[in-house]
GUPA-170128 format. One record per atom (N, C-alpha, C): z, x, y; residue number from 1; atom name. Coordinates in Angstrom, 3 decimals. Layout:
# residues N
Z_X_Y_NUM_CA
...
This chain:
# residues 125
124.556_93.681_140.435_1_N
123.700_92.885_139.543_1_CA
123.654_93.753_137.918_1_C
123.500_93.453_136.485_2_N
123.586_93.655_135.742_2_CA
122.330_94.362_135.402_2_C
122.620_95.465_134.546_3_N
121.316_95.926_134.404_3_CA
121.174_96.460_132.368_3_C
120.180_95.587_132.154_4_N
119.979_95.748_130.491_4_CA
119.759_97.128_130.180_4_C
120.816_97.680_129.347_5_N
120.790_99.170_128.653_5_CA
120.049_99.168_127.575_5_C
119.839_98.086_126.681_6_N
119.273_98.234_125.482_6_CA
117.694_98.821_125.203_6_C
117.539_99.949_124.704_7_N
115.959_100.393_125.098_7_CA
115.105_99.156_124.341_7_C
113.983_99.464_124.779_8_N
112.758_98.489_124.572_8_CA
112.208_98.755_122.951_8_C
112.429_97.778_122.165_9_N
112.178_97.918_120.596_9_CA
110.723_98.529_121.048_9_C
109.945_98.018_121.442_10_N
108.097_97.756_121.167_10_CA
107.830_99.236_121.830_10_C
108.232_99.618_122.662_11_N
108.075_100.784_123.238_11_CA
108.162_101.739_122.458_11_C
109.333_101.837_122.285_12_N
109.554_103.068_120.955_12_CA
108.560_102.705_119.367_12_C
108.572_101.890_119.067_13_N
107.474_101.496_117.984_13_CA
106.104_101.827_118.434_13_C
105.949_101.198_119.578_14_N
104.479_101.766_120.409_14_CA
104.292_103.326_120.294_14_C
105.310_103.756_120.741_15_N
105.031_105.793_120.648_15_CA
105.231_105.773_119.643_15_C
105.668_105.865_118.380_16_N
106.217_106.098_117.316_16_CA
104.332_105.746_116.602_16_C
103.845_104.613_116.661_17_N
102.675_104.268_115.929_17_CA
101.134_104.915_116.836_17_C
101.676_105.228_117.978_18_N
100.312_105.407_118.724_18_CA
99.549_107.173_118.471_18_C
101.124_107.870_117.625_19_N
101.248_109.002_117.646_19_CA
100.982_109.784_116.178_19_C
100.588_108.597_115.569_20_N
100.304_108.776_113.944_20_CA
99.069_108.310_113.416_20_C
98.875_109.206_112.400_21_N
97.360_108.809_111.691_21_CA
97.459_106.800_111.379_21_C
96.120_106.582_111.443_22_N
96.289_104.959_110.884_22_CA
96.537_104.773_109.234_22_C
96.185_105.733_108.896_23_N
96.617_105.670_107.132_23_CA
98.621_105.177_107.259_23_C
98.988_106.090_108.566_24_N
100.373_105.805_108.115_24_CA
101.217_104.623_108.795_24_C
100.321_103.743_109.231_25_N
101.131_102.375_110.234_25_CA
101.279_101.307_109.328_25_C
101.057_101.160_108.573_26_N
101.205_100.090_107.442_26_CA
102.698_100.149_107.110_26_C
102.862_101.663_106.331_27_N
103.966_101.789_105.764_27_CA
105.429_101.980_106.897_27_C
104.784_102.589_107.989_28_N
105.979_102.567_109.323_28_CA
106.447_101.191_109.833_28_C
105.288_100.391_109.447_29_N
105.664_98.836_110.359_29_CA
106.940_98.188_109.245_29_C
106.387_98.495_107.737_30_N
107.173_97.368_106.729_30_CA
108.689_98.250_106.864_30_C
108.800_99.365_106.996_31_N
110.165_100.211_106.988_31_CA
110.613_99.715_108.823_31_C
110.220_99.497_109.432_32_N
110.335_99.064_110.904_32_CA
111.386_97.338_110.387_32_C
110.327_96.599_110.272_33_N
110.620_95.486_109.622_33_CA
111.751_95.582_108.874_33_C
111.750_96.053_107.770_34_N
113.157_95.773_107.023_34_CA
114.476_96.218_108.060_34_C
114.351_97.350_108.720_35_N
115.049_97.859_109.438_35_CA
115.777_96.557_110.523_35_C
114.615_95.341_111.110_36_N
115.129_94.786_111.789_36_CA
115.676_93.614_111.248_36_C
115.220_93.201_110.132_37_N
115.740_91.848_109.243_37_CA
116.967_92.752_109.448_37_C
117.428_93.802_108.395_38_N
119.031_94.095_108.099_38_CA
119.671_93.955_109.910_38_C
119.509_94.252_111.018_39_N
119.849_94.501_112.076_39_CA
120.394_93.215_112.351_39_C
119.342_92.340_112.378_40_N
119.853_90.782_112.992_40_CA
120.209_90.000_111.938_40_C
120.063_90.409_110.364_41_N
121.317_89.272_109.562_41_CA
122.257_90.149_109.947_41_C
122.859_91.163_110.019_42_N
123.798_92.069_110.582_42_CA
124.830_91.382_112.124_42_C
123.964_90.767_112.380_43_N
124.392_90.791_114.062_43_CA
124.248_91.878_114.924_43_C
123.285_92.756_114.659_44_N
123.421_94.255_115.833_44_CA
122.995_93.390_116.787_44_C
123.043_94.838_117.540_45_N
122.688_94.755_118.726_45_CA
121.061_94.688_119.392_45_C
120.326_94.521_118.648_46_N
119.146_94.804_119.101_46_CA
118.663_93.331_119.844_46_C
117.907_93.392_120.613_47_N
117.381_92.317_121.637_47_CA
116.373_91.382_120.382_47_C
116.953_90.292_119.975_48_N
116.233_89.383_119.107_48_CA
114.475_89.015_119.575_48_C
114.313_88.802_120.804_49_N
112.757_88.420_121.020_49_CA
112.014_89.304_120.774_49_C
112.745_90.463_121.051_50_N
111.763_91.978_120.785_50_CA
111.583_91.932_119.347_50_C
112.748_91.451_118.682_51_N
112.847_91.561_117.214_51_CA
111.815_90.626_116.668_51_C
111.483_89.679_116.785_52_N
110.819_88.357_116.641_52_CA
109.529_88.719_116.601_52_C
109.334_89.539_118.087_53_N
108.091_89.572_118.399_53_CA
107.483_90.607_116.991_53_C
107.889_91.731_116.930_54_N
107.460_92.679_116.128_54_CA
107.224_92.262_114.368_54_C
108.275_91.218_114.127_55_N
108.421_90.724_112.856_55_CA
107.353_90.206_112.711_55_C
107.146_89.342_113.762_56_N
105.686_88.396_113.272_56_CA
104.684_88.852_113.181_56_C
104.267_90.139_113.902_57_N
102.944_91.156_113.675_57_CA
103.248_91.650_112.293_57_C
104.017_92.205_111.992_58_N
104.264_92.814_111.237_58_CA
104.074_92.124_109.595_58_C
104.225_90.528_109.759_59_N
103.743_89.414_108.889_59_CA
102.110_89.407_108.783_59_C
102.130_89.536_109.908_60_N
100.535_88.942_110.045_60_CA
99.752_90.111_109.547_60_C
99.958_91.243_110.093_61_N
99.376_92.237_109.628_61_CA
99.498_92.508_108.019_61_C
100.592_92.156_107.474_62_N
100.575_92.105_106.043_62_CA
99.949_90.731_104.969_62_C
99.929_89.990_105.503_63_N
98.897_88.668_105.547_63_CA
97.533_89.129_105.668_63_C
97.248_89.789_106.780_64_N
95.863_90.402_106.956_64_CA
95.461_91.610_106.056_64_C
96.266_92.192_105.453_65_N
96.050_93.316_104.498_65_CA
95.684_92.647_103.225_65_C
96.647_91.272_102.679_66_N
96.159_90.896_101.447_66_CA
95.122_89.625_101.533_66_C
94.655_89.671_102.629_67_N
93.508_88.764_102.826_67_CA
93.788_87.298_102.634_67_C
94.836_87.139_103.044_68_N
95.434_85.812_102.693_68_CA
95.412_85.577_104.590_68_C
95.441_84.149_104.472_69_N
95.290_83.024_105.960_69_CA
96.211_83.968_106.970_69_C
95.610_84.547_107.649_70_N
96.568_84.911_108.696_70_CA
97.078_84.258_110.114_70_C
98.370_83.875_110.292_71_N
98.492_83.130_111.451_71_CA
99.374_83.939_112.344_71_C
99.538_83.700_113.079_72_N
100.534_84.901_114.123_72_CA
100.941_83.952_115.301_72_C
102.118_83.294_115.726_73_N
101.894_82.562_116.725_73_CA
103.549_82.577_117.340_73_C
103.675_82.977_118.505_74_N
104.688_83.591_119.352_74_CA
104.562_83.338_120.661_74_C
104.811_81.616_121.066_75_N
104.043_81.654_122.779_75_CA
104.534_82.500_123.412_75_C
105.455_82.559_123.471_76_N
105.941_83.460_124.840_76_CA
105.804_85.123_124.638_76_C
104.754_85.655_124.131_77_N
104.576_87.082_123.836_77_CA
104.076_87.722_125.140_77_C
104.900_88.681_125.910_78_N
104.341_88.921_126.604_78_CA
102.863_89.929_126.487_78_C
102.283_90.037_127.633_79_N
100.892_90.604_127.537_79_CA
100.904_92.291_126.690_79_C
102.127_93.164_127.084_80_N
102.080_94.554_126.957_80_CA
102.800_93.991_125.348_80_C
103.338_93.555_124.802_81_N
103.077_93.209_123.577_81_CA
101.723_92.813_122.688_81_C
100.805_92.245_122.978_82_N
99.463_91.768_122.830_82_CA
98.690_92.778_123.055_82_C
98.994_93.811_123.960_83_N
97.970_94.904_123.854_83_CA
98.019_96.020_122.982_83_C
99.687_96.401_122.597_84_N
99.849_97.060_121.562_84_CA
99.443_96.624_119.954_84_C
99.828_95.302_119.924_85_N
99.207_94.570_118.747_85_CA
97.796_94.741_118.595_85_C
97.071_94.426_119.511_86_N
95.464_94.110_119.589_86_CA
95.278_95.661_119.368_86_C
95.853_96.526_119.992_87_N
95.732_98.358_119.697_87_CA
95.830_98.457_118.220_87_C
96.773_98.152_117.738_88_N
96.982_98.431_116.545_88_CA
96.173_98.238_115.275_88_C
95.736_96.466_115.590_89_N
94.947_96.206_114.631_89_CA
93.686_96.654_114.456_89_C
93.223_97.059_116.055_90_N
91.830_97.479_115.945_90_CA
92.084_98.672_115.401_90_C
92.804_99.766_114.970_91_N
92.933_100.952_114.618_91_CA
92.647_100.775_113.019_91_C
94.075_99.941_112.751_92_N
93.641_99.670_111.127_92_CA
92.539_99.195_110.691_92_C
92.220_98.359_111.253_93_N
90.493_97.876_110.903_93_CA
89.633_98.995_110.930_93_C
89.478_99.744_111.735_94_N
88.607_100.869_112.628_94_CA
88.502_101.719_111.057_94_C
89.896_102.056_110.289_95_N
90.554_103.040_109.509_95_CA
90.147_102.414_108.354_95_C
90.224_101.122_107.720_96_N
89.613_100.362_106.712_96_CA
91.011_100.193_106.216_96_C
92.095_100.517_107.191_97_N
93.243_99.994_106.015_97_CA
93.489_98.212_106.447_97_C
92.785_97.441_107.384_98_N
92.593_96.036_107.330_98_CA
91.162_95.805_107.397_98_C
91.163_94.444_106.464_99_N
89.858_94.135_106.607_99_CA
89.437_93.436_107.667_99_C
87.788_93.356_108.399_100_N
87.547_93.269_109.597_100_CA
88.080_91.811_110.254_100_C
88.265_91.169_109.198_101_N
88.534_89.632_109.372_101_CA
90.071_89.581_110.006_101_C
90.892_90.573_110.329_102_N
91.692_90.751_110.631_102_CA
92.089_90.717_112.577_102_C
90.440_91.632_112.709_103_N
90.479_91.403_114.229_103_CA
89.891_89.808_114.454_103_C
89.384_89.200_114.042_104_N
88.798_88.197_114.851_104_CA
90.032_86.886_114.417_104_C
90.770_87.265_113.580_105_N
92.045_86.273_113.448_105_CA
92.848_86.654_114.701_105_C
93.453_88.071_114.789_106_N
93.815_88.314_115.714_106_CA
93.650_87.524_117.374_106_C
91.838_88.362_117.555_107_N
91.334_87.852_118.962_107_CA
91.518_85.972_119.221_107_C
91.536_85.293_118.003_108_N
91.125_84.313_117.991_108_CA
92.808_83.816_118.179_108_C
93.870_83.974_117.538_109_N
95.198_84.260_117.905_109_CA
95.453_84.647_119.352_109_C
95.363_85.632_120.016_110_N
95.729_86.046_121.595_110_CA
94.730_84.706_122.219_110_C
93.330_84.372_122.046_111_N
92.939_83.298_122.865_111_CA
93.891_82.147_122.762_111_C
94.107_82.323_121.642_112_N
95.336_80.601_121.902_112_CA
96.409_80.815_122.732_112_C
97.170_82.087_122.814_113_N
98.108_82.291_123.697_113_CA
97.525_82.527_125.062_113_C
96.300_82.441_125.658_114_N
96.231_82.492_126.841_114_CA
95.760_83.579_127.409_114_C
95.570_85.018_126.768_115_N
95.687_86.351_126.762_115_CA
93.787_86.156_126.976_115_C
93.310_85.569_125.725_116_N
91.866_86.450_125.410_116_CA
91.865_87.786_125.163_116_C
90.941_87.906_124.752_117_N
90.183_89.223_124.234_117_CA
90.188_89.628_125.787_117_C
90.216_91.383_125.380_118_N
90.377_92.534_126.528_118_CA
89.202_92.849_126.873_118_C
88.430_92.727_125.457_119_N
86.975_92.762_126.075_119_CA
86.065_91.655_125.516_119_C
84.468_91.666_125.243_120_N
83.979_90.874_124.708_120_CA
84.100_90.618_123.555_120_C
84.361_89.857_122.630_121_N
84.597_89.428_121.833_121_CA
83.742_89.730_120.322_121_C
84.333_91.217_119.468_122_N
83.205_91.443_118.391_122_CA
82.937_90.959_117.329_122_C
81.848_90.240_117.033_123_N
81.617_89.441_116.022_123_CA
81.913_90.268_114.862_123_C
82.722_89.781_114.305_124_N
82.846_90.195_112.670_124_CA
82.547_89.307_111.752_124_C
81.989_90.028_110.359_125_N
82.052_89.231_109.677_125_CA
83.306_88.246_108.800_125_C
C-alpha cells in the first residue's frame, strides 16, 4: 500500500495562520497564494486539490476585503478546510480586517456545500 508522503498544505497554513495576529493574516494569505500559483505553474509537487482549495479561499478573502461580490464554491471541500476557513474569516471580521458581510457570504457558501453553519448563523448587516 502506497502512503502519500506529501505534507498537508492546509495543516501547514492553518498552523501558521492560527499562531499569528489577525492583522498579519491577509498578507500571509496573499504570499501563500503567490507561492502556490508559482508552484502549480511550474508543475511542482504541491497537491493540486489542496492548492486549489487554498487559492479559492484567498480569492474569496480578497474579494470580501475589497467589498466586491464574493463567491467561493468548490464542491469537494473537506469539512476541515471549511472549519479552518470559517475560523479565519471570523477572526478577520472580528479584527476589522474584513467587513461583517464576509461572514454572511461565507456562511451562505458553506450552507450551499451542505456543511451549514457550525453555530446558529449570526445576523450581520
